[in-house]
FIPA-192211 format. One record per residue (C-alpha): x, y negated, z negated. Coordinates in nm, 2 decimals. Each point is the difference from the previous one (the first is absolute). Last residue first. Example, Ala and Ser with C-alpha at 12.3 -4.5 7.8 and 13.67 -1.06 7.14 Angstrom:
[pt [1.37, 0.11, -0.71]];
[pt [-0.14, 0.34, -0.07]];
This chain:
[pt [-4.05, 14.74, -23.37]];
[pt [-0.03, 0.28, -0.22]];
[pt [0.17, 0.27, 0.17]];
[pt [-0.03, 0.39, 0.07]];
[pt [0.29, 0.12, 0.21]];
[pt [0.00, 0.29, 0.24]];
[pt [0.26, 0.23, 0.17]];
[pt [0.05, 0.27, 0.26]];
[pt [0.29, 0.16, 0.17]];
[pt [0.05, 0.29, 0.26]];
[pt [0.28, -0.08, 0.05]];
[pt [-0.13, -0.26, 0.24]];
[pt [-0.29, -0.23, -0.13]];
[pt [-0.30, -0.02, -0.21]];
[pt [-0.13, -0.31, -0.18]];
[pt [-0.29, -0.12, -0.22]];
[pt [-0.02, -0.32, -0.20]];
[pt [-0.28, -0.05, -0.24]];
[pt [-0.11, -0.36, -0.08]];
[pt [-0.20, -0.08, -0.33]];
[pt [-0.08, -0.41, 0.05]];
[pt [0.08, -0.22, -0.29]];
[pt [0.17, -0.29, 0.24]];
[pt [-0.18, 0.06, 0.34]];
[pt [0.08, 0.20, 0.29]];
[pt [-0.26, -0.06, 0.27]];
[pt [0.08, -0.39, 0.00]];
[pt [0.15, 0.02, 0.36]];
[pt [0.33, -0.10, -0.12]];
[pt [-0.02, 0.30, -0.29]];
[pt [-0.09, 0.25, 0.28]];
[pt [0.29, -0.12, 0.21]];
[pt [0.25, 0.02, -0.29]];
[pt [-0.13, 0.35, -0.10]];
[pt [0.01, 0.15, 0.35]];
[pt [0.35, -0.14, 0.08]];
[pt [0.10, 0.14, -0.34]];
[pt [-0.12, 0.34, 0.09]];
[pt [0.09, 0.04, 0.36]];
[pt [0.37, -0.09, -0.03]];
[pt [0.15, 0.34, -0.10]];
[pt [-0.14, 0.15, 0.35]];
[pt [-0.09, -0.30, 0.21]];
[pt [-0.24, 0.20, 0.18]];
[pt [-0.20, -0.24, 0.23]];
[pt [0.01, -0.39, -0.04]];
[pt [-0.32, -0.16, 0.09]];
[pt [-0.24, 0.32, 0.03]];
[pt [0.16, 0.18, -0.29]];
[pt [-0.09, -0.27, -0.26]];
[pt [-0.26, 0.19, -0.20]];
[pt [-0.19, -0.08, -0.33]];
[pt [-0.23, 0.25, -0.15]];
[pt [-0.29, -0.11, -0.22]];
[pt [-0.18, -0.16, 0.27]];
[pt [-0.05, 0.32, 0.19]];
[pt [-0.21, 0.13, -0.32]];
[pt [0.16, 0.29, -0.18]];
[pt [-0.14, 0.35, 0.01]];
[pt [0.36, 0.14, -0.11]];
[pt [-0.04, 0.25, 0.31]];
[pt [-0.09, -0.28, 0.21]];
[pt [0.30, -0.25, -0.08]];
[pt [0.23, 0.29, 0.05]];
[pt [-0.14, 0.05, 0.34]];
[pt [0.03, -0.33, 0.08]];
[pt [0.34, -0.06, -0.12]];
[pt [0.11, 0.31, 0.23]];
[pt [-0.19, -0.13, 0.28]];
[pt [0.15, -0.35, -0.02]];
[pt [0.36, 0.18, 0.04]];
[pt [0.31, -0.06, -0.18]];
[pt [-0.09, -0.31, -0.21]];
[pt [0.06, 0.09, -0.38]];
[pt [-0.30, -0.07, -0.18]];
[pt [-0.11, -0.28, -0.20]];
[pt [-0.32, 0.09, -0.20]];
[pt [-0.19, -0.31, -0.16]];
[pt [-0.25, -0.04, -0.29]];
[pt [0.03, 0.35, -0.13]];
[pt [-0.28, 0.09, -0.23]];
[pt [-0.17, 0.20, 0.29]];
[pt [0.28, 0.25, 0.01]];
[pt [-0.11, 0.11, -0.35]];
[pt [0.23, -0.10, -0.29]];
[pt [0.13, 0.17, -0.32]];
[pt [0.36, -0.08, 0.07]];
[pt [0.12, 0.38, 0.05]];
[pt [-0.29, 0.07, 0.23]];
[pt [0.05, -0.32, 0.21]];
[pt [0.37, 0.07, 0.06]];
[pt [-0.02, 0.35, 0.09]];
[pt [-0.31, -0.07, 0.23]];
[pt [0.17, -0.24, 0.18]];
[pt [0.34, 0.21, 0.05]];
[pt [-0.22, 0.29, 0.10]];
[pt [-0.16, -0.21, 0.29]];
[pt [0.33, -0.13, 0.10]];
[pt [0.13, 0.34, 0.00]];
[pt [-0.25, 0.18, 0.22]];
[pt [-0.06, -0.28, 0.24]];
[pt [0.37, -0.03, 0.04]];
[pt [0.04, 0.36, 0.04]];
[pt [-0.27, 0.03, 0.28]];
[pt [0.15, -0.29, 0.16]];
[pt [0.36, 0.09, -0.01]];
[pt [-0.08, 0.37, 0.12]];
[pt [-0.21, -0.13, 0.30]];
[pt [0.28, -0.26, 0.12]];
[pt [0.30, 0.25, -0.01]];
[pt [0.27, -0.27, 0.01]];
[pt [0.35, -0.03, 0.13]];
[pt [0.16, -0.34, -0.03]];
[pt [0.32, -0.08, 0.24]];
[pt [0.35, 0.07, -0.11]];
[pt [0.03, 0.29, 0.26]];
[pt [0.03, -0.27, 0.27]];
[pt [0.13, 0.21, 0.28]];
[pt [0.33, -0.17, 0.04]];
[pt [0.05, -0.04, -0.39]];
[pt [-0.04, 0.38, -0.02]];
[pt [0.24, 0.06, 0.27]];
[pt [0.24, -0.24, -0.15]];
[pt [-0.04, 0.19, -0.36]];
[pt [-0.17, -0.14, -0.30]];
[pt [0.14, 0.03, -0.35]];
[pt [0.23, 0.26, 0.13]];
[pt [0.06, 0.35, -0.08]];
[pt [-0.37, 0.11, 0.01]];
[pt [-0.11, 0.33, -0.14]];
[pt [-0.13, -0.13, -0.33]];
[pt [-0.17, -0.33, 0.00]];
[pt [0.25, -0.29, -0.03]];
[pt [-0.19, -0.27, 0.19]];
[pt [-0.07, -0.19, 0.30]];
[pt [-0.23, 0.17, 0.08]];
[pt [-0.31, 0.15, -0.15]];
[pt [-0.24, -0.30, -0.01]];
[pt [-0.32, 0.13, -0.14]];
[pt [-0.34, 0.09, 0.01]];
[pt [-0.13, 0.33, -0.02]];
[pt [0.36, 0.12, -0.13]];
[pt [-0.05, -0.10, -0.35]];
[pt [-0.33, 0.18, -0.05]];
[pt [0.12, 0.30, -0.24]];
[pt [0.15, -0.31, -0.19]];
[pt [-0.32, -0.10, -0.19]];
[pt [0.03, -0.27, -0.18]];
[pt [-0.22, -0.20, -0.27]];
[pt [0.03, -0.37, -0.18]];
[pt [-0.26, -0.13, -0.23]];
[pt [-0.04, -0.36, -0.16]];
[pt [-0.20, -0.14, -0.28]];
[pt [-0.12, -0.32, -0.18]];
[pt [0.24, -0.27, 0.20]];
[pt [-0.10, -0.33, -0.16]];
[pt [-0.29, -0.23, -0.07]];
[pt [-0.17, 0.05, -0.33]];
[pt [-0.36, 0.00, 0.04]];
[pt [-0.06, 0.36, -0.19]];
[pt [-0.16, 0.31, 0.13]];
[pt [0.25, 0.12, 0.24]];
[pt [0.26, -0.06, -0.24]];
[pt [0.26, -0.29, 0.00]];
[pt [0.23, -0.01, -0.28]];
[pt [-0.06, -0.18, -0.35]];
[pt [0.17, -0.29, -0.15]];
[pt [-0.02, -0.21, 0.31]];
[pt [0.33, -0.12, 0.17]];
[pt [0.06, 0.24, 0.27]];
[pt [0.35, 0.06, 0.17]];
[pt [0.01, -0.12, 0.34]];
[pt [-0.06, 0.13, 0.37]];
[pt [0.08, -0.19, 0.31]];
[pt [-0.11, 0.17, 0.31]];
[pt [0.13, -0.01, 0.34]];
[pt [-0.11, 0.10, 0.36]];
[pt [0.17, 0.07, 0.32]];
[pt [-0.06, 0.03, 0.33]];
[pt [0.05, 0.21, 0.38]];
[pt [-0.25, 0.20, 0.13]];
[pt [-0.10, 0.36, 0.05]];
[pt [-0.29, 0.19, 0.18]];
[pt [0.07, -0.01, 0.37]];
[pt [0.34, 0.12, -0.02]];
[pt [-0.10, 0.32, -0.15]];
[pt [-0.22, 0.18, 0.23]];
[pt [0.18, -0.21, 0.26]];
[pt [0.36, 0.12, -0.01]];
[pt [0.00, 0.22, 0.31]];
[pt [-0.21, -0.23, 0.20]];
[pt [0.21, -0.32, -0.08]];
[pt [0.08, -0.26, -0.27]];
[pt [0.24, 0.23, -0.18]];
[pt [0.02, -0.04, -0.40]];
[pt [0.28, -0.06, -0.20]];
[pt [0.09, -0.35, 0.07]];
[pt [-0.39, -0.12, -0.03]];
[pt [-0.03, 0.16, -0.34]];
[pt [0.15, -0.32, -0.19]];
[pt [-0.14, 0.04, -0.36]];
[pt [0.00, -0.16, -0.33]];
[pt [-0.17, 0.07, -0.36]];
[pt [0.13, -0.23, -0.26]];
[pt [-0.05, 0.02, -0.40]];
[pt [0.14, -0.29, -0.20]];
[pt [0.03, 0.06, -0.37]];
[pt [0.01, -0.25, -0.29]];
[pt [0.03, 0.11, -0.38]];
[pt [0.23, 0.28, -0.01]];
[pt [0.15, 0.22, -0.25]];
[pt [-0.36, 0.04, -0.18]];
[pt [-0.06, 0.37, 0.09]];
[pt [-0.31, -0.11, 0.15]];
[pt [0.16, -0.21, 0.26]];
[pt [0.18, 0.30, 0.13]];
[pt [-0.33, 0.20, 0.02]];
[pt [-0.17, -0.31, 0.19]];
[pt [0.28, 0.01, 0.25]];
[pt [-0.02, 0.35, 0.07]];
[pt [-0.38, 0.01, 0.04]];
[pt [0.00, -0.30, 0.22]];
[pt [0.29, 0.15, 0.20]];
[pt [-0.18, 0.32, 0.05]];
[pt [-0.31, -0.18, 0.13]];
[pt [0.24, -0.19, 0.21]];
[pt [0.16, 0.31, 0.15]];
[pt [-0.28, 0.21, 0.06]];
[pt [0.05, -0.07, 0.39]];
[pt [0.34, 0.13, -0.06]];
[pt [0.05, 0.08, -0.37]];
[pt [0.39, -0.08, 0.03]];
[pt [0.03, -0.23, -0.29]];
[pt [0.32, -0.25, 0.01]];
[pt [0.15, -0.12, -0.30]];
[pt [0.13, -0.36, -0.09]];
[pt [0.14, -0.08, -0.32]];
[pt [0.06, -0.35, -0.10]];
[pt [0.36, -0.13, 0.07]];
[pt [-0.07, -0.34, 0.18]];
[pt [-0.33, -0.03, 0.14]];
[pt [0.15, -0.21, 0.25]];
[pt [-0.33, 0.06, 0.24]];
[pt [0.23, 0.14, 0.28]];
[pt [0.19, 0.20, -0.26]];
[pt [-0.28, 0.16, -0.17]];
[pt [-0.15, 0.06, 0.35]];
[pt [0.31, 0.16, 0.13]];
[pt [0.00, 0.22, -0.35]];
[pt [-0.38, 0.10, 0.05]];
[pt [0.07, 0.08, 0.37]];
[pt [0.17, 0.33, -0.06]];
[pt [0.37, 0.09, 0.03]];
[pt [0.00, 0.20, 0.20]];
[pt [-0.13, 0.13, 0.34]];
[pt [-0.02, -0.37, 0.09]];
[pt [-0.28, -0.27, 0.04]];
[pt [-0.24, 0.23, -0.16]];
[pt [-0.31, 0.13, 0.18]];
[pt [-0.17, 0.24, -0.24]];
[pt [-0.05, -0.29, -0.23]];
[pt [-0.11, -0.07, -0.38]];
[pt [0.23, -0.28, -0.21]];
[pt [-0.01, -0.04, -0.36]];
[pt [0.18, -0.30, -0.16]];
[pt [0.05, -0.05, -0.36]];
[pt [0.12, -0.30, -0.21]];
[pt [-0.18, -0.28, 0.16]];
[pt [-0.02, -0.35, -0.12]];
[pt [0.33, -0.10, 0.17]];
[pt [-0.17, 0.07, 0.31]];
[pt [-0.21, -0.30, -0.04]];
[pt [-0.37, -0.01, -0.13]];
[pt [-0.30, -0.23, 0.07]];
[pt [-0.22, 0.29, 0.08]];
[pt [-0.08, -0.08, 0.35]];
[pt [0.37, -0.10, 0.05]];
[pt [0.09, 0.33, -0.13]];
[pt [-0.24, 0.20, 0.24]];
[pt [0.13, -0.20, 0.29]];
[pt [0.36, 0.09, -0.07]];
[pt [-0.07, 0.36, -0.02]];
[pt [-0.20, 0.02, 0.33]];
[pt [0.30, -0.18, 0.19]];
[pt [0.26, 0.23, -0.18]];
[pt [-0.23, 0.33, 0.08]];
[pt [0.01, -0.14, 0.38]];
[pt [0.38, -0.05, 0.01]];
[pt [0.06, 0.34, -0.19]];
[pt [-0.17, 0.18, 0.28]];
[pt [0.22, -0.20, 0.26]];
[pt [-0.07, -0.30, 0.22]];
[pt [0.23, -0.11, 0.28]];
[pt [-0.15, 0.27, 0.24]];
[pt [-0.34, -0.15, -0.01]];
[pt [-0.28, 0.14, -0.25]];
[pt [-0.31, 0.14, 0.13]];
[pt [-0.34, -0.05, -0.11]];
[pt [-0.31, 0.23, 0.04]];
[pt [-0.33, -0.03, 0.21]];
[pt [-0.32, 0.15, 0.05]];
[pt [0.02, 0.31, -0.23]];
[pt [-0.32, 0.18, -0.12]];
[pt [0.20, 0.32, 0.05]];
[pt [-0.19, 0.25, 0.24]];
[pt [-0.27, -0.22, 0.12]];
[pt [0.26, -0.29, 0.00]];
[pt [0.24, 0.15, 0.20]];
[pt [-0.20, 0.16, 0.26]];
[pt [-0.21, -0.34, 0.05]];
[pt [0.34, -0.18, 0.05]];
[pt [0.08, 0.25, 0.26]];
[pt [0.29, 0.24, 0.05]];
[pt [0.26, 0.12, 0.27]];
[pt [0.31, -0.21, -0.11]];
[pt [0.20, -0.31, 0.05]];
[pt [-0.26, -0.22, 0.14]];
[pt [-0.29, 0.16, -0.23]];
[pt [0.23, -0.10, -0.30]];
[pt [-0.07, -0.39, 0.08]];
[pt [-0.38, 0.07, 0.00]];
[pt [0.02, 0.16, -0.35]];
[pt [0.16, -0.32, -0.13]];
[pt [0.37, -0.08, -0.04]];
[pt [0.01, -0.32, -0.26]];
[pt [0.33, -0.16, -0.06]];
[pt [-0.01, -0.24, -0.28]];
[pt [0.15, 0.26, -0.27]];
[pt [-0.16, 0.08, -0.27]];
[pt [0.03, -0.14, -0.38]];
[pt [-0.19, 0.09, -0.31]];
[pt [-0.11, -0.12, -0.35]];
[pt [-0.11, 0.09, -0.33]];
[pt [0.00, -0.14, -0.35]];
[pt [0.00, 0.02, -0.37]];
[pt [-0.08, 0.37, -0.03]];
[pt [0.01, 0.08, -0.36]];
[pt [0.24, 0.26, -0.15]];
[pt [-0.05, 0.20, -0.34]];
[pt [0.17, 0.00, -0.34]];
[pt [-0.24, -0.08, -0.29]];
[pt [0.08, -0.29, -0.20]];
[pt [0.17, 0.01, -0.36]];
């Protein structure tokens, strides 16, 4: 009997056509292209039009990966979706994408890991495939941030960071008799890690609307008038914790799989800030070419950053079959995650 594990059959992504550059932002807030690039590494980001929803972006990315892998929605028996910007407060985008794709009656669940959402979703889908109850899982990360941030001086410490986009991965049950490990050449998901420290939840959050104690309404007219739904972030706290937790996640994955950092062929980190990724890279003593970044072109697309990075690295010939890949992510919550994959 073959071992139960999952293999990445393909990845793809979709981003809106509209590009908003740093120069564009200088027309609506006090900032400069140099200031944004030096502090974040971002040059431009994509913004969805008013007739496009988060689930629409996810569906478009999903259709691309299905076509790429020669599959149809009828081949799916599981859908795992990650987002912090769903179309509705409830239900989640998973069920909406299931319906849009025509993947009738398969389970569709949402993972709220924020920027760690895609790493967590890989771990979740892989674990479910290993039960033997599923054979083909679609994992999607999709976000529309542009409607929850304010392009103004008041919102500039957050609004310069984020972009809209979606990415998708197809995971299928492996066919080899032995599961993938860090020391064999079997393709598949080798290991995953998920972590959380809820004491940092309020350092990066959208606190209203909601059902928090002390509030009689989901959101009051006064709160709506003052845009209480805008994100709040303590940047220094986020930066410090992101570096610490992403480094810890990498070291934990490496240790329990008998690896050194230099054994990894490519690290694909979450794209929150180029300085975070560079700090982690330096602490792991990795060469620059071993870490792949996309933040310059897309900004922080939260749950979509990992599949966007995987797809672009693959299309450029940087991520090749057989490569040992490490993903790293950190997000609001605080949450963090990592995946070790033989590509």
